[in-house]
C-alpha positions in Angstrom: -84.7 -35.4 146.0 -83.3 -36.5 149.3 -86.0 -39.2 149.6 -85.1 -40.6 146.2 -81.4 -40.6 147.0 -82.1 -42.4 150.3 -84.3 -44.9 148.4 -81.7 -45.6 145.7 -79.0 -46.0 148.4 -81.2 -48.4 150.4 -82.0 -50.5 147.3 -78.3 -50.6 146.3 -77.3 -51.7 149.8 -79.9 -54.4 150.0 -78.9 -55.7 146.6 -75.3 -55.8 147.5 -76.0 -57.7 150.7 -78.1 -60.2 148.9 -75.4 -60.7 146.3 -72.6 -61.2 148.8 -74.6 -63.8 150.7 -75.0 -65.9 147.5 -71.4 -65.4 146.7 -70.3 -66.6 150.1 -72.7 -69.6 150.0 -71.2 -70.7 146.6 -67.7 -70.1 147.9 -68.4 -72.5 150.8 -69.6 -75.2 148.4 -66.7 -74.8 146.0 -64.0 -74.6 148.7 -65.2 -77.9 150.2 -64.5 -79.8 147.0 -61.0 -81.2 146.7 -59.9 -82.3 143.3 -57.8 -85.3 142.5 -55.0 -82.9 141.3 -55.0 -81.2 144.7 -54.7 -84.6 146.4 -51.9 -85.7 144.1 -50.1 -82.4 144.8 -50.5 -82.9 148.5 -49.0 -86.4 148.3 -46.1 -85.2 146.2 -45.4 -82.4 148.7 -45.5 -84.9 151.6 -43.1 -87.3 149.8 -40.7 -84.4 149.1 -40.8 -83.4 152.8 -40.0 -86.9 153.9 -37.2 -87.2 151.3 -35.8 -83.9 152.5 -35.9 -84.9 156.1 -34.1 -88.2 155.4 -31.5 -86.3 153.4 -31.0 -83.9 156.3 -30.7 -86.8 158.8 -28.1 -88.4 156.6 -26.1 -85.2 156.4 -26.3 -84.8 160.2 -25.1 -88.3 160.7 -22.2 -87.7 158.3 -21.2 -84.6 160.2 -21.4 -86.4 163.5 -19.3 -89.3 162.2 -16.7 -86.8 161.0 -16.5 -85.1 164.4 -16.2 -88.5 166.1 -13.3 -89.5 163.9 -11.6 -86.2 164.5 -12.1 -86.6 168.2 -10.7 -90.1 168.1 -7.6 -88.9 166.2 -7.0 -86.2 168.8 -7.4 -88.7 171.6 -4.9 -91.0 169.9 -2.4 -88.2 169.5 -2.8 -87.2 173.2 -2.3 -90.9 174.1 0.9 -91.0 172.0 2.2 -87.8 173.5 1.6 -89.2 177.0 3.3 -92.4 176.1 6.4 -90.5 174.9 6.4 -88.4 178.0 6.2 -91.5 180.1 9.2 -93.1 178.3 11.3 -90.0 178.8 10.1 -89.2 182.2 8.5 -85.8 181.5 
């Protein structure tokens, strides 16, 4: 009985190993094929990434410009205050 069990287990194991090798071989062949739909999707993703990067750069430039304008306004106010102080001798 033990011999039969060992024999059946060995056959099952060998069959499983042979099957997985064939599966892995066919996976390698199929995974190396790139469809036109996948290529199109890749190009769309890249275009979206470029568009998003441009949008983020424009937002950053807008924020930077706003900060510069605020800084310029503060500098003008400080200059006006200093002029007034100079006139009145403070």
